[in-house]
Backbone bond lengths (Angstrom), bond angles and torsions (degrees), N, CA, C in turn:
res aa  C-N    CA-C-N  psi(-1)  N-CA   C-N-CA  omega(-1)  CA-C   N-CA-C  phi
1 Q - - - 1.444 - - 1.515 110.24 -
2 V 1.324 115.64 163.72 1.453 120.64 -178.48 1.524 110.27 -71.62
3 Q 1.330 115.10 132.69 1.458 120.25 175.90 1.523 109.88 -139.24
4 L 1.322 114.60 138.00 1.462 122.85 168.72 1.524 105.34 -126.58
5 V 1.327 116.15 115.99 1.456 120.44 -174.28 1.524 109.11 -119.83
6 E 1.333 114.83 112.13 1.460 120.39 179.48 1.529 111.17 -86.86
7 S 1.312 115.51 151.32 1.454 121.70 175.11 1.525 108.66 -152.56
8 G 1.330 115.64 166.32 1.457 120.42 175.41 1.510 115.56 103.36
9 G 1.322 117.39 -4.74 1.452 119.58 178.56 1.518 111.18 -73.25
10 G 1.332 115.32 173.29 1.444 119.78 178.66 1.510 111.94 159.37
11 L 1.327 114.99 -165.00 1.458 122.52 179.70 1.527 108.82 -100.15
12 V 1.332 116.14 129.85 1.460 121.04 -179.79 1.526 108.57 -140.77
13 Q 1.322 115.71 149.87 1.468 120.14 178.50 1.528 110.52 -78.31
14 P 1.321 116.90 154.35 1.472 119.47 175.14 1.533 110.61 -54.03
15 G 1.325 114.91 137.41 1.452 121.28 -176.38 1.511 114.11 89.85
16 G 1.311 116.81 -8.75 1.457 120.95 -178.85 1.522 113.00 -83.33
17 S 1.332 114.44 -175.94 1.458 121.43 -177.16 1.518 111.24 -131.25
18 L 1.308 115.21 152.27 1.456 122.93 171.69 1.522 107.71 -143.13
19 R 1.323 115.51 152.79 1.465 121.09 173.60 1.513 108.35 -123.15
20 L 1.317 116.06 115.78 1.452 121.42 176.34 1.519 109.72 -90.68
21 S 1.329 115.19 145.62 1.464 121.96 175.30 1.517 108.85 -125.81
22 C 1.316 115.58 149.64 1.459 121.56 175.40 1.524 107.12 -134.96
23 A 1.322 115.60 111.93 1.462 121.60 179.98 1.519 109.19 -94.70
24 A 1.320 115.73 126.02 1.464 121.67 -176.05 1.521 110.95 -107.96
25 S 1.328 115.54 148.14 1.457 121.15 174.99 1.518 109.08 -155.28
26 G 1.326 115.36 158.30 1.456 120.54 175.56 1.513 115.56 88.62
27 F 1.329 117.39 3.16 1.467 120.67 176.32 1.528 107.82 -154.20
28 T 1.318 116.08 169.41 1.462 121.40 -177.16 1.523 109.42 -80.57
29 F 1.314 115.52 87.11 1.467 122.59 -172.65 1.524 112.38 -52.26
30 S 1.309 116.90 -42.96 1.468 120.40 -173.34 1.526 113.33 -66.75
31 A 1.312 117.97 -12.29 1.463 121.40 179.57 1.527 112.93 -91.04
32 Y 1.310 116.56 -11.75 1.457 121.81 -171.34 1.518 112.54 -102.44
33 A 1.332 115.11 139.03 1.455 119.84 165.59 1.527 107.40 -72.24
34 M 1.323 115.60 143.45 1.462 120.40 -177.77 1.518 110.35 -122.08
35 S 1.302 115.10 146.02 1.461 120.15 -179.23 1.518 110.51 -141.18
36 W 1.306 113.87 159.24 1.465 122.06 167.92 1.529 107.46 -115.50
37 Y 1.322 115.44 131.30 1.445 123.36 173.54 1.526 108.34 -116.94
38 R 1.325 115.59 162.78 1.458 119.17 173.89 1.526 109.68 -142.64
39 Q 1.323 114.09 153.30 1.457 120.29 177.15 1.518 109.11 -140.01
40 A 1.320 115.40 119.32 1.456 121.67 176.73 1.524 108.89 -92.88
41 P 1.325 117.00 157.23 1.470 119.77 -179.94 1.523 111.39 -56.11
42 G 1.334 115.68 129.99 1.453 120.83 177.73 1.508 115.06 77.29
43 K 1.322 117.09 4.58 1.466 120.56 -178.81 1.520 110.24 -121.47
44 E 1.334 114.81 161.46 1.454 119.34 177.92 1.529 109.81 -78.24
45 R 1.316 115.16 155.90 1.460 120.09 176.48 1.524 109.30 -66.94
46 E 1.330 115.98 138.72 1.453 120.37 -179.75 1.516 110.72 -129.59
47 L 1.325 114.75 149.75 1.456 121.22 175.92 1.524 109.34 -74.58
48 V 1.327 116.15 130.32 1.461 121.38 178.32 1.527 110.59 -97.46
49 A 1.345 115.54 -50.85 1.462 120.09 -177.55 1.512 109.77 -160.90
50 S 1.342 115.75 150.64 1.453 121.73 177.14 1.511 109.72 -134.49
51 I 1.337 115.09 155.27 1.457 121.20 177.40 1.520 108.41 -141.72
52 T 1.328 116.18 138.50 1.451 119.77 -179.11 1.525 111.30 -72.24
53 S 1.334 115.43 170.43 1.462 120.19 -170.50 1.529 112.83 -59.12
54 A 1.329 117.02 -39.37 1.467 120.49 179.97 1.523 112.18 -91.39
55 G 1.310 116.38 -3.59 1.464 120.33 177.72 1.506 115.07 84.85
56 G 1.339 116.93 10.08 1.451 119.01 -174.74 1.510 115.16 -79.30
57 N 1.324 116.36 -20.86 1.463 119.59 -177.81 1.516 110.36 -134.44
58 T 1.337 115.09 142.39 1.458 121.19 178.77 1.521 109.78 -132.33
59 V 1.310 115.28 155.03 1.458 122.96 177.62 1.520 107.43 -135.86
60 Y 1.335 115.56 141.10 1.461 120.45 -178.94 1.523 110.74 -131.22
61 A 1.320 115.58 148.42 1.458 120.52 168.98 1.532 108.12 -66.50
62 D 1.318 115.93 146.19 1.465 119.58 -179.53 1.528 111.76 -56.60
63 S 1.318 116.15 -33.61 1.459 120.53 -175.01 1.531 113.43 -69.30
64 V 1.335 117.51 -15.98 1.470 119.70 -177.36 1.532 112.87 -118.90
65 K 1.326 117.73 -3.77 1.468 120.53 -179.57 1.522 111.00 -57.06
66 G 1.332 114.94 133.46 1.450 120.33 -179.76 1.516 114.04 85.98
67 R 1.325 116.84 -11.48 1.474 120.33 -179.90 1.525 112.45 -115.22
68 F 1.330 116.88 -34.93 1.466 122.32 -177.61 1.526 109.90 -108.98
69 T 1.332 115.55 148.73 1.459 121.60 176.09 1.520 109.42 -135.81
70 I 1.331 116.22 124.48 1.461 120.94 174.87 1.524 108.60 -97.25
71 S 1.331 115.63 141.60 1.466 120.80 177.79 1.516 108.26 -150.46
72 R 1.324 115.71 167.83 1.460 119.43 179.73 1.514 110.03 -145.63
73 D 1.316 114.26 153.50 1.466 122.50 176.16 1.518 105.80 -126.05
74 N 1.314 116.91 96.67 1.469 119.87 -174.49 1.525 113.53 -64.00
75 P 1.325 120.28 -40.36 1.472 118.22 176.23 1.536 112.93 -60.73
76 K 1.331 117.61 -27.01 1.460 120.94 179.28 1.528 112.90 -96.58
77 N 1.342 116.97 0.40 1.465 121.34 179.81 1.527 111.63 53.73
78 T 1.305 116.53 44.29 1.459 121.00 -174.78 1.524 110.73 -136.70
79 V 1.322 114.79 140.25 1.458 121.86 172.83 1.527 107.61 -118.59
80 Y 1.330 114.99 146.23 1.454 120.95 -174.99 1.532 110.72 -123.81
81 L 1.318 114.85 156.62 1.455 120.78 169.98 1.521 107.19 -135.27
82 Q 1.323 116.02 107.36 1.453 121.60 175.38 1.515 108.08 -87.00
83 M 1.320 116.43 122.27 1.454 121.70 -176.05 1.529 109.21 -118.69
84 N 1.318 116.30 115.69 1.451 122.46 179.36 1.527 110.64 -115.72
85 S 1.318 115.99 164.58 1.469 121.88 178.56 1.532 111.20 48.94
86 L 1.303 115.50 48.01 1.471 120.16 -175.19 1.521 111.57 -64.95
87 K 1.330 114.36 145.54 1.453 123.09 -179.21 1.532 109.61 -120.43
88 P 1.316 117.81 156.63 1.475 118.98 177.38 1.523 112.82 -55.08
89 E 1.319 117.06 -32.29 1.475 119.45 -179.85 1.526 113.23 -73.18
90 D 1.329 117.55 -4.64 1.460 120.77 172.98 1.530 111.78 -83.41
91 T 1.311 117.42 -5.82 1.462 121.40 179.43 1.520 110.24 -62.02
92 A 1.340 115.92 124.87 1.465 121.40 -176.93 1.519 109.04 -177.94
93 V 1.322 114.77 172.02 1.458 120.92 166.29 1.529 107.21 -89.90
94 Y 1.315 115.82 124.25 1.466 121.98 -178.23 1.531 108.63 -101.96
95 S 1.330 115.13 128.28 1.464 120.69 -177.50 1.521 110.91 -123.17
96 C 1.294 113.90 145.39 1.455 122.99 178.35 1.530 108.73 -92.37
97 H 1.336 116.47 143.12 1.470 121.05 -177.41 1.514 109.28 -138.58
98 A 1.327 115.52 137.47 1.465 122.30 176.44 1.518 108.82 -118.74
99 R 1.327 116.50 138.42 1.467 120.38 -179.08 1.520 111.30 -141.48
100 L 1.343 113.91 133.90 1.466 121.74 171.11 1.519 106.40 -141.63
101 Y 1.332 116.01 107.79 1.466 122.25 -174.41 1.523 108.85 55.46
102 I 1.320 119.44 -116.88 1.468 120.62 -177.08 1.527 112.33 -96.63
103 V 1.312 117.24 2.82 1.460 120.42 -179.23 1.531 108.76 -89.71
104 N 1.322 115.35 127.89 1.466 120.75 -178.80 1.520 109.79 -131.48
105 Y 1.323 115.79 137.76 1.461 121.69 173.54 1.530 109.00 -128.57
106 W 1.338 114.43 145.07 1.468 120.67 -180.00 1.520 111.00 -125.43
107 G 1.319 115.03 146.47 1.450 120.44 169.46 1.518 110.03 -87.77
108 Q 1.340 115.36 177.02 1.465 119.95 -175.94 1.523 112.37 -85.86
109 G 1.320 116.57 -16.22 1.456 120.36 176.83 1.517 113.49 97.58
110 T 1.334 114.52 155.12 1.457 121.47 175.98 1.532 108.18 -136.56
111 Q 1.317 116.00 138.02 1.462 121.01 -175.46 1.526 110.53 -81.71
112 V 1.313 115.18 131.36 1.468 122.37 172.02 1.524 106.89 -119.16
113 T 1.325 116.05 123.56 1.454 121.46 179.06 1.525 108.99 -123.86
114 V 1.324 115.47 123.17 1.461 121.00 179.89 1.532 107.50 -111.05
115 S 1.312 115.14 110.27 1.465 119.70 -174.82 1.519 110.20 -158.86
116 S 1.317 115.44 148.40 1.457 120.10 175.91 1.530 110.32 -94.19
């Protein structure tokens, strides 16, 4: 069955870094565009970053440009989100998303907390 399993979340101090991973299985990973979304308490889910199926193009939310980097390793069926210079407002549940036309898959999410 289809699975997207995120890992790498946790508690980090402001200015610190984390690297999130999302391991995919059960579908043809290399055909899907991949994204990271986040949802903070009391707020709507927002797109953080996206990457095309071959990894040639990326898109970032204005709030994370220059600090976050999305990448993928198709042979390993994994997408990553490198997060640097973290701020308290980056605190949220981060979820992995796969999309091909109208087909969408979601991971369960991983908590990222930025606090001193």
